[in-house]
BALOBA-1460 file (C-alpha; in Angstrom, 3 decimals):
// residues 152
<rec num="1" residu="x" x="58.498" y="-112.194" z="-45.585"/>
<rec num="2" residu="x" x="61.970" y="-111.450" z="-47.489"/>
<rec num="3" residu="x" x="61.793" y="-108.289" z="-49.661"/>
<rec num="4" residu="x" x="63.755" y="-107.894" z="-53.006"/>
<rec num="5" residu="x" x="65.206" y="-104.945" z="-54.869"/>
<rec num="6" residu="x" x="61.809" y="-103.825" z="-56.530"/>
<rec num="7" residu="x" x="60.077" y="-103.739" z="-52.624"/>
<rec num="8" residu="x" x="62.559" y="-102.334" z="-51.473"/>
<rec num="9" residu="x" x="62.349" y="-99.579" z="-54.904"/>
<rec num="10" residu="x" x="58.259" y="-99.826" z="-54.640"/>
<rec num="11" residu="x" x="58.341" y="-98.727" z="-50.764"/>
<rec num="12" residu="x" x="60.113" y="-95.853" z="-51.499"/>
<rec num="13" residu="x" x="58.199" y="-94.875" z="-53.907"/>
<rec num="14" residu="x" x="54.919" y="-95.241" z="-52.017"/>
<rec num="15" residu="x" x="56.847" y="-93.727" z="-48.630"/>
<rec num="16" residu="x" x="57.789" y="-90.785" z="-51.013"/>
<rec num="17" residu="x" x="54.121" y="-90.362" z="-52.040"/>
<rec num="18" residu="x" x="51.555" y="-92.819" z="-51.622"/>
<rec num="19" residu="x" x="48.814" y="-91.484" z="-54.348"/>
<rec num="20" residu="x" x="50.831" y="-92.362" z="-57.186"/>
<rec num="21" residu="x" x="48.517" y="-94.930" z="-58.961"/>
<rec num="22" residu="x" x="49.865" y="-98.514" z="-60.113"/>
<rec num="23" residu="x" x="49.806" y="-97.351" z="-63.450"/>
<rec num="24" residu="x" x="52.930" y="-94.756" z="-62.157"/>
<rec num="25" residu="x" x="54.483" y="-96.853" z="-59.904"/>
<rec num="26" residu="x" x="54.316" y="-99.953" z="-62.852"/>
<rec num="27" residu="x" x="56.426" y="-97.615" z="-64.885"/>
<rec num="28" residu="x" x="59.467" y="-96.119" z="-62.093"/>
<rec num="29" residu="x" x="60.126" y="-100.090" z="-61.510"/>
<rec num="30" residu="x" x="59.543" y="-101.695" z="-65.255"/>
<rec num="31" residu="x" x="56.708" y="-104.175" z="-63.746"/>
<rec num="32" residu="x" x="52.944" y="-104.456" z="-65.553"/>
<rec num="33" residu="x" x="50.083" y="-102.539" z="-63.209"/>
<rec num="34" residu="x" x="48.549" y="-105.936" z="-62.174"/>
<rec num="35" residu="x" x="52.079" y="-106.820" z="-60.272"/>
<rec num="36" residu="x" x="52.556" y="-104.338" z="-58.911"/>
<rec num="37" residu="x" x="49.078" y="-103.942" z="-57.564"/>
<rec num="38" residu="x" x="50.035" y="-107.924" z="-56.703"/>
<rec num="39" residu="x" x="52.901" y="-106.703" z="-54.904"/>
<rec num="40" residu="x" x="51.653" y="-103.891" z="-53.029"/>
<rec num="41" residu="x" x="48.253" y="-106.430" z="-51.773"/>
<rec num="42" residu="x" x="51.436" y="-109.157" z="-50.668"/>
<rec num="43" residu="x" x="53.343" y="-106.153" z="-48.595"/>
<rec num="44" residu="x" x="49.594" y="-105.045" z="-46.757"/>
<rec num="45" residu="x" x="49.124" y="-108.367" z="-46.261"/>
<rec num="46" residu="x" x="52.227" y="-109.191" z="-44.410"/>
<rec num="47" residu="x" x="51.779" y="-105.663" z="-42.346"/>
<rec num="48" residu="x" x="55.238" y="-103.942" z="-44.261"/>
<rec num="49" residu="x" x="52.708" y="-101.808" z="-45.198"/>
<rec num="50" residu="x" x="50.803" y="-100.377" z="-42.346"/>
<rec num="51" residu="x" x="48.605" y="-97.612" z="-43.100"/>
<rec num="52" residu="x" x="48.126" y="-94.835" z="-45.304"/>
<rec num="53" residu="x" x="48.774" y="-90.852" z="-44.267"/>
<rec num="54" residu="x" x="48.519" y="-87.650" z="-44.760"/>
<rec num="55" residu="x" x="50.814" y="-85.289" z="-42.910"/>
<rec num="56" residu="x" x="49.624" y="-81.974" z="-42.192"/>
<rec num="57" residu="x" x="51.760" y="-78.596" z="-41.677"/>
<rec num="58" residu="x" x="51.724" y="-78.307" z="-37.792"/>
<rec num="59" residu="x" x="52.733" y="-74.897" z="-38.914"/>
<rec num="60" residu="x" x="48.564" y="-74.470" z="-40.476"/>
<rec num="61" residu="x" x="46.995" y="-75.540" z="-38.362"/>
<rec num="62" residu="x" x="48.013" y="-73.400" z="-35.686"/>
<rec num="63" residu="x" x="50.279" y="-76.337" z="-33.630"/>
<rec num="64" residu="x" x="53.576" y="-75.683" z="-34.671"/>
<rec num="65" residu="x" x="55.409" y="-75.258" z="-30.913"/>
<rec num="66" residu="x" x="56.997" y="-78.589" z="-30.724"/>
<rec num="67" residu="x" x="58.039" y="-80.215" z="-27.282"/>
<rec num="68" residu="x" x="60.364" y="-82.724" z="-26.150"/>
<rec num="69" residu="x" x="59.751" y="-83.890" z="-21.928"/>
<rec num="70" residu="x" x="62.155" y="-85.698" z="-20.910"/>
<rec num="71" residu="x" x="60.694" y="-87.736" z="-17.814"/>
<rec num="72" residu="x" x="61.694" y="-89.891" z="-14.872"/>
<rec num="73" residu="x" x="58.667" y="-92.306" z="-12.601"/>
<rec num="74" residu="x" x="59.313" y="-92.355" z="-9.413"/>
<rec num="75" residu="x" x="59.512" y="-96.218" z="-8.774"/>
<rec num="76" residu="x" x="60.319" y="-98.598" z="-12.039"/>
<rec num="77" residu="x" x="58.599" y="-101.139" z="-11.500"/>
<rec num="78" residu="x" x="55.950" y="-103.175" z="-14.149"/>
<rec num="79" residu="x" x="53.070" y="-101.791" z="-12.886"/>
<rec num="80" residu="x" x="53.883" y="-97.768" z="-12.465"/>
<rec num="81" residu="x" x="55.229" y="-97.989" z="-16.486"/>
<rec num="82" residu="x" x="52.247" y="-99.500" z="-17.319"/>
<rec num="83" residu="x" x="49.783" y="-97.397" z="-15.910"/>
<rec num="84" residu="x" x="51.804" y="-94.510" z="-17.061"/>
<rec num="85" residu="x" x="51.697" y="-96.047" z="-20.956"/>
<rec num="86" residu="x" x="48.518" y="-96.625" z="-20.563"/>
<rec num="87" residu="x" x="47.421" y="-92.979" z="-19.932"/>
<rec num="88" residu="x" x="50.048" y="-90.766" z="-21.799"/>
<rec num="89" residu="x" x="49.208" y="-92.780" z="-25.232"/>
<rec num="90" residu="x" x="45.216" y="-90.922" z="-24.491"/>
<rec num="91" residu="x" x="46.793" y="-87.487" z="-24.387"/>
<rec num="92" residu="x" x="45.965" y="-86.088" z="-28.131"/>
<rec num="93" residu="x" x="48.603" y="-83.541" z="-27.375"/>
<rec num="94" residu="x" x="51.932" y="-86.528" z="-27.324"/>
<rec num="95" residu="x" x="52.789" y="-87.402" z="-30.351"/>
<rec num="96" residu="x" x="55.304" y="-89.963" z="-29.888"/>
<rec num="97" residu="x" x="55.851" y="-91.535" z="-26.956"/>
<rec num="98" residu="x" x="59.082" y="-93.737" z="-25.846"/>
<rec num="99" residu="x" x="61.096" y="-95.672" z="-23.438"/>
<rec num="100" residu="x" x="64.346" y="-95.144" z="-23.164"/>
<rec num="101" residu="x" x="67.542" y="-95.906" z="-21.138"/>
<rec num="102" residu="x" x="69.434" y="-93.182" z="-19.475"/>
<rec num="103" residu="x" x="69.081" y="-90.784" z="-17.244"/>
<rec num="104" residu="x" x="64.821" y="-90.421" z="-17.767"/>
<rec num="105" residu="x" x="62.629" y="-92.506" z="-18.104"/>
<rec num="106" residu="x" x="60.422" y="-91.688" z="-21.260"/>
<rec num="107" residu="x" x="60.577" y="-88.848" z="-24.304"/>
<rec num="108" residu="x" x="57.636" y="-87.633" z="-24.879"/>
<rec num="109" residu="x" x="57.522" y="-85.390" z="-28.595"/>
<rec num="110" residu="x" x="54.634" y="-82.453" z="-27.503"/>
<rec num="111" residu="x" x="52.529" y="-80.671" z="-30.334"/>
<rec num="112" residu="x" x="50.888" y="-77.964" z="-29.271"/>
<rec num="113" residu="x" x="49.903" y="-74.058" z="-30.111"/>
<rec num="114" residu="x" x="52.608" y="-72.378" z="-28.202"/>
<rec num="115" residu="x" x="53.731" y="-72.210" z="-25.101"/>
<rec num="116" residu="x" x="51.237" y="-70.613" z="-22.903"/>
<rec num="117" residu="x" x="49.190" y="-74.293" z="-24.447"/>
<rec num="118" residu="x" x="52.378" y="-76.205" z="-23.286"/>
<rec num="119" residu="x" x="51.966" y="-74.829" z="-19.412"/>
<rec num="120" residu="x" x="48.308" y="-75.577" z="-19.544"/>
<rec num="121" residu="x" x="48.868" y="-78.993" z="-21.425"/>
<rec num="122" residu="x" x="51.896" y="-79.894" z="-18.349"/>
<rec num="123" residu="x" x="49.506" y="-78.326" z="-15.371"/>
<rec num="124" residu="x" x="46.407" y="-79.853" z="-16.511"/>
<rec num="125" residu="x" x="47.581" y="-82.891" z="-17.896"/>
<rec num="126" residu="x" x="50.966" y="-83.951" z="-17.977"/>
<rec num="127" residu="x" x="51.609" y="-84.352" z="-14.210"/>
<rec num="128" residu="x" x="48.499" y="-85.220" z="-13.211"/>
<rec num="129" residu="x" x="49.187" y="-88.431" z="-14.570"/>
<rec num="130" residu="x" x="50.113" y="-90.832" z="-11.732"/>
<rec num="131" residu="x" x="53.118" y="-92.186" z="-10.588"/>
<rec num="132" residu="x" x="55.630" y="-89.257" z="-12.502"/>
<rec num="133" residu="x" x="58.560" y="-88.507" z="-10.522"/>
<rec num="134" residu="x" x="60.258" y="-85.467" z="-12.743"/>
<rec num="135" residu="x" x="59.844" y="-84.047" z="-16.188"/>
<rec num="136" residu="x" x="62.374" y="-82.368" z="-17.900"/>
<rec num="137" residu="x" x="61.543" y="-80.070" z="-21.273"/>
<rec num="138" residu="x" x="62.778" y="-78.901" z="-24.326"/>
<rec num="139" residu="x" x="61.808" y="-76.138" z="-26.700"/>
<rec num="140" residu="x" x="61.980" y="-76.810" z="-30.713"/>
<rec num="141" residu="x" x="64.219" y="-73.831" z="-31.777"/>
<rec num="142" residu="x" x="63.865" y="-75.387" z="-35.637"/>
<rec num="143" residu="x" x="63.512" y="-78.564" z="-37.918"/>
<rec num="144" residu="x" x="66.316" y="-79.290" z="-39.391"/>
<rec num="145" residu="x" x="65.308" y="-82.957" z="-40.760"/>
<rec num="146" residu="x" x="61.780" y="-84.829" z="-41.267"/>
<rec num="147" residu="x" x="60.753" y="-88.038" z="-42.251"/>
<rec num="148" residu="x" x="58.871" y="-90.678" z="-42.816"/>
<rec num="149" residu="x" x="60.461" y="-92.594" z="-45.532"/>
<rec num="150" residu="x" x="62.583" y="-95.478" z="-43.760"/>
<rec num="151" residu="x" x="65.273" y="-96.652" z="-46.257"/>
<rec num="152" residu="x" x="67.066" y="-99.249" z="-47.756"/>
């Protein structure tokens, strides 16, 4: 599917506030309510819009401690990679897991209450996964930018 300028503007508006009504969106896009509705349905059908979510303020739910954990596996076989990936996706504390190039194999974004909770997670959950060779943890000092909006 090729996105036109209106689709792109609609996507930015929805990423900024997905609770806007089709009427509000139609006024911003200078389209009819029906045209906006049909465009949204098409974007959903095509899988461009995957989901609608609520973004939670982590500090207000006592989950303000963010850790970026760099991880090396002991070997780089397909079996070890797939086994690790199938296990790490089950860990609720892991918000993101990226297979990367460079000195480490994976970077995890982990969210917990505090340092004590991270230590507990590291000792009882993460390092109990098979095939992990080493880890290196970096702790977020402050969040400078965090957005979910993809611009065009």
